[in-house]
C-alpha positions as CSV (number, residue, x, y, z in Angstrom):
1,X,147.0,159.9,142.2
2,X,146.1,157.9,139.1
3,X,148.0,157.7,135.8
4,X,146.0,158.7,132.8
5,X,147.3,157.8,129.3
6,X,148.0,160.6,126.9
7,X,145.9,160.2,123.9
8,X,147.4,158.7,120.7
9,X,150.6,157.4,122.5
10,X,151.9,153.9,123.2
11,X,150.3,152.8,126.5
12,X,153.3,150.5,127.2
13,X,155.6,153.4,128.0
14,X,155.4,155.0,131.4
15,X,156.4,158.4,129.9
16,X,153.1,158.5,128.0
17,X,151.0,158.9,131.1
18,X,150.4,161.9,133.3
19,X,149.6,161.8,137.0
20,X,146.2,163.2,138.1
21,X,145.3,163.9,141.6
22,X,141.9,162.8,142.9
23,X,142.0,165.0,146.0
24,X,139.6,167.8,146.6
25,X,140.7,171.4,146.4
26,X,140.2,171.9,150.1
27,X,142.4,168.9,150.9
28,X,145.1,170.2,148.5
29,X,145.0,173.6,150.3
30,X,145.3,171.9,153.7
31,X,148.2,169.9,152.4
32,X,150.1,173.0,151.2
33,X,149.4,174.8,154.5
34,X,150.7,171.9,156.5
35,X,153.8,171.6,154.2
36,X,154.6,175.3,154.7
37,X,154.4,174.9,158.5
38,X,156.3,171.6,158.7
39,X,159.1,172.3,156.2
40,X,161.2,174.7,158.3
41,X,161.3,172.3,161.2
42,X,161.9,169.3,159.0
43,X,164.9,171.0,157.4
44,X,166.4,171.5,160.8
45,X,165.7,167.9,162.1
46,X,166.3,165.8,159.0
47,X,169.8,164.7,157.9
48,X,171.3,166.4,154.9
49,X,171.3,162.9,153.3
50,X,167.5,162.8,153.5
51,X,166.0,163.7,150.1
52,X,162.4,162.7,150.5
53,X,160.0,165.2,151.9
54,X,162.4,168.1,151.0
55,X,162.5,170.6,148.3
56,X,165.4,170.2,145.8
57,X,165.8,166.5,146.7
58,X,165.0,163.6,144.5
59,X,165.5,160.0,143.9
60,X,168.1,160.8,141.3
61,X,170.2,162.5,144.1
62,X,169.9,159.3,146.2
63,X,170.9,157.0,143.3
64,X,173.9,159.3,142.5
65,X,175.0,159.3,146.1
66,X,174.7,155.5,146.3
67,X,176.6,155.0,143.0
68,X,179.3,157.4,144.3
69,X,179.6,155.5,147.6
70,X,179.9,152.1,145.7
71,X,182.5,153.5,143.3
72,X,184.6,155.0,146.2
73,X,184.4,151.7,148.1
74,X,185.4,149.7,145.0
75,X,188.5,152.0,144.4
76,X,189.5,151.5,148.0
77,X,189.0,147.7,147.7
78,X,186.2,147.8,150.2
79,X,182.9,145.9,150.2
80,X,179.8,148.1,150.0
81,X,176.4,146.9,151.2
82,X,173.1,148.5,150.8
83,X,169.6,147.9,152.2
84,X,166.7,149.0,150.0
85,X,163.2,149.0,151.5
86,X,160.0,149.2,149.6
87,X,157.5,151.0,151.8
88,X,154.5,151.1,149.5
89,X,151.3,151.7,151.5
90,X,153.2,151.8,154.8
91,X,151.4,154.9,155.9
92,X,148.0,153.4,155.0
93,X,148.4,150.9,157.8
94,X,149.9,153.1,160.5
95,X,148.1,153.5,163.8
96,X,147.5,157.3,163.5
97,X,146.4,157.8,167.1
98,X,149.6,156.3,168.5
99,X,151.7,158.3,166.0
100,X,150.0,161.6,167.0
101,X,150.5,160.8,170.7
102,X,154.2,160.1,170.2
103,X,154.7,163.2,168.2
104,X,152.9,165.3,170.8
105,X,155.3,164.0,173.5
106,X,158.3,165.2,171.5
107,X,157.8,168.9,171.9
108,X,161.5,169.8,171.5
109,X,161.1,170.0,167.8
110,X,157.5,171.4,167.8
111,X,156.4,168.9,165.3
112,X,152.8,169.4,166.0
113,X,152.9,173.2,166.5
114,X,151.8,173.7,162.9
115,X,148.6,171.8,163.6
116,X,147.6,173.6,166.8
């Protein structure tokens, strides 16, 4: 994905850009097919608190839940701690061969059945 500035707008504002995918049509089709096959299994396996990689889940939901947890803790005079991780480019450096081997060993969820 790259961000392309909308013509005639202030380039300093993020809202004045639109994302453009540089993927080929064949890759986009494969991505959609994989998503259709993985989504039902992922919905069964993932926690209801997991918003990423799910439909109807967003960052806004996560921020609202965190804010609610902090406010509830404050009202109960509890301390609330949070750990926030920035995983930018994490998947670019993963050892894909080992990941596929580990996923193939865990057949109870059929995580690789969509691929076979």
